[in-house]
C-alpha positions, 0 to 999 in steps of 0.5 A: 356069830355062828363061827365064833360060837363054833370056835368057842364051843369046839375049842374047849372040847378040843383042849379036852381031847388033846389032854387025853384021858377018860373024857375024850369019847364024850368030848369027841361026840360033843365036838362032832355034834357041835360041828354038825349043827354048824353045818345045819346052820350054814345049809339053812342060810344057803337054802331056806328062802323064807326069812322068818323060817331061816332065822328060826332054824339058824337060831335053833342051830346056834342054841343047840350048839351052845347047849351041846358045847356046855353040856359036853364040857360039863360031862367031860369035866365030871368024867375026869373028876370021877376017874381021878377019885 
């Protein structure tokens, strides 16, 4: 599930990066944070022994990924819109 969230979140940000423009720095930072949170999710899966704690850390990482991806996409769209006026 985390991998699908990574593909969906970073995929949209990658399209913004490829398109170019003023929103590229925002999209790059957002994509890097999403990737970093995915790495946290994988590390927690492999290292945290207690089940409840592991699930809480993984859930927090997934919620963070979703939040950063959505806010990064909105911020990129807003930046693009502001520069087109």
